C-alpha angles and dihedrals in degrees: 000000000000122000122263129201124213138196114269115248121219105175095094090059097042110029129083118238096178094119093061091090091060095058094099086078091064142278096304124075116196122201106174118204123220129234115252122258117227124206114228138179119271123215116204111252093010120109116239120229113250115238118227114247110213136170122204121208114246113183137193112201123202093225108134121096121178129185144161119209115209132180120207117189121218089232088066090052090054100042103034121081090211131071101252096187093052094045095052094038089056090049091048090056090053092047092051091050089051089051091053089048092052090054090049093051091045087067086079086089089068093059117125088206125068135182108201142144093294089067088064098044097274139102122322113243095016123111119252129227109249118220142158088264095060106028093090091051089046092059089049091051092051090053092045092053089054093042091055088055090050088240120166096324093192088063094213092128100038117122143176124204108211133187126230087258092057090043089055091056092045091049091053090048091052090047090234094298102146091182088071089068092060124214124333117241098217091242120137110289095353115154101171140277134291134169093000093305126114104227124220126184120223139166088190103081124129121262131196141185136180124229117202115184117205089224142337108317120256127231110287097018113139142196124197122211117186090333096314114120119214116191126204115222136183086207114036099220121169105292111126111245095026113151119200114237106238132209094278142358095269093054092044090054092048091051091046092053091050090050093052090049092052103028095161095055123087114216117201117244113267138152093279103013143052136128137165111221121247121237140197120359093354091056092049091051095047091048086071092056133083129187143193130191138211124189090273109023146038123221116202126192124195118199116219095007102102091200131020133230108211136162143159138210094235118073092206091057107082136204110208142158093047101187140185109207108213117192122226131165141091127319118266093021088121123053122220114184115188107196094176117031111215108283134165132233123189131197135177118253095202091109088061093052097260124112102222147060136281110222116199124176120191138192128185120196148142133221126201141165103208121214098272092041090064088067090050099059134065130210106217105198109205121183108244102180091110097044 
């Protein structure tokens, strides 16, 4: 069979798995964080005021289950020269690992530190355009953000997960001198070190974009997110991906965000609700997306996409702030707990009238950036509109 290439995964090199040993206690891991102590002046003979000592619950829940159901017919076993079940079972293991990795990299959104356009004299919250003229300053700003948080001052464990687009800019900046990246460590996705940061290559970063409609959509208007078409309807009908047009723009956006967050659930048509569930490939794509709405705009995130392809049928409705969220920080700031490593179960389908086997791998895991970890990671917001 022909070769396939897969996205590199980095979570095994960068995530903490220390909580795995506590799983016998159940599916929730709690790591409470303590209140801060504050030094104050003391006056002789005057009683000091006791400071309350509090601990706040901070929980990681093992709540993510991923699978791929495959059917392999006995005829294929007879007629093919390759082992179909082994080939696709091996691929399934890779796909599940990539899914775990995408959830790990999605934790960038929980960072307390951000490098955005305001760090280069632009607009706060907006992504910046990366170039050979600012990439050196960018690395300095990542380190400064961590330094301000008193994080790992020796910098031995600092990292930056970059995309091929960022690597292209860095390579131009280094004038193609690979020696300037130092030696690779052999860790998953590692490509060397620069500016005190261990560099890891990934095509699995999180992307986002913001849709701002000029007004409440009209019947038949569409938006397309990563190839999935969502259609606005005054009457819901039966078309998969139909979104009911609500009483005003704000309510339509709220309903749209809820639909993206639960793409496999049909919601009955109502004044301010209504959605026909997606199926097949469209459902699988949208399951990797999350959304939030304001009264005027929709923000969509796509895990594992690195940059988003979006469009709309109405010229006046704009997609802006297309962003690639690159993760930087210190190793083990984010916890990944795999309760069930990817395994495979097989069962005959003869009882269902088919001569073959169902093959179904499964992994069960949880991902969490605990309270202190949020200070140890940086969300590097790179403009992706030209990618």
